[in-house]
N, C-alpha and C positions, 0 to 999 in steps of 0.2 A: 328512326330517321334513316338509318343505313339501308333498311329494306326498301323504303320509298325511293331513295336515290338509285339503288340497283334496278328497281322496276322501271323507273324512268329511263335510265341508261340503256336497258335492254330493248325498250321500245324504239330507240333511235339507232341502236348499233346492229340489231339483228333483223334480217328481212326474209324469213322463210317464205317460199311461195304459198300463197293462199288463193284457192285451195291447193292441196298437195297435187303434184303432177302424176302421181301413181298410187295404186292401192296394192296390198298384198292379199293373197288368198291361199288357203290350205288345200292341197290335193293329197288326201291321206296324211302321211307323215311329212310330205314335202311342202315347202313354202315357195310360192312363185309370185311374180309380178302379175297382177290382173291385167288383161288386155295386151300383154306382150308375149310373143311366141316363146314358149318354154324351150330351153336348150339344155342338153345334158351336161354341158360344161359350165353352166352358170348355177351357182348354189346361193340361195337366199337364207339368211340366218336372222333370228331374233336374239339379241344379246341383252342380258340383264345388267343394269348399271348399279353402282353402289347406292344411288339415290332412289332406286326402285323403279326406274324407267326401263322401257324396252326399246332398244334402237335396232334399226334395220341395217344389216351389213350384207354385202354381196361379194362373192368370190368368183371371178372369171378365170377359168383354167384354160391354158393353151397347151396342146399336146407336145409342143417342142420347146417350151419355155425353159430358160436356164435361170431366170430371175423372177421375183415377185415384187410388185410395186404396191405400197400402201398409199392410196390416194385420198386426201382430205379436200373436199370441194370447198369453194368459197361460201360466204354466208348468205348469198341471195339465190341459192340453188338447192335442189334436192336430187336424189339418185335418179328420178325419172327424167329430169332435164339433162343429166350427164350420161344417160344410157348410150346414146349413139357415139359419143366421144369414147366411152370405155370400150365399146365394140371395136372401133377403129384402132385405138391404142393397142389392144390385145392382138389384133390381126396384123398390124404393120410392124410392131416392135417385137412380136413373138414373146410376150410376157404374160405371166399370171398377174391378175390385178385384184386387189382387195380394196373395197370402198365402203363407206358407211355414211349414214345420216346422223346428224346431231340430235339430241333430245329436242322435241318440238318441231322437227323438220320431217317432211314426207309422212310416212306411216309410223314414224317413231313416236313414242308417247312422251309425256312430260312437257315442261314449258321451256322456252328458249332462255338461256342464261348467258 
C-alpha cells in the first residue's frame, strides 16, 4: 500500500519537462550538452547516486569568482530550461555555479521520487 501511495503522490507532486529540454553527448572523454555551444568554462558531469541512478550536474566556472553557488532548480524545470539563467548569473554576479538535475529529470536516469 505504501508504494502505491508514493507512486500516486509522485505523479501529482513532480513535473519534469517531457520531453527533456536537452541531451548530453560524449566528445572523447568530455561530456557536453548536445546542440548547445561548448564552452571551456562549463563542465558537465554524470554522478552516480546511492540508488544506482546517474544524474547530470554542470559546473560553470567564472575566472574572477570568489564564491561558488550550488543551485537546485524547481520541480517543473531541468538544466536545459535553466541554462540561460545560469549563464547570466555567472556573468553578472561573477560566481562559479554548480547545478544538477534530479533523478528522472532531463538526461538523468531513474524515476522521479
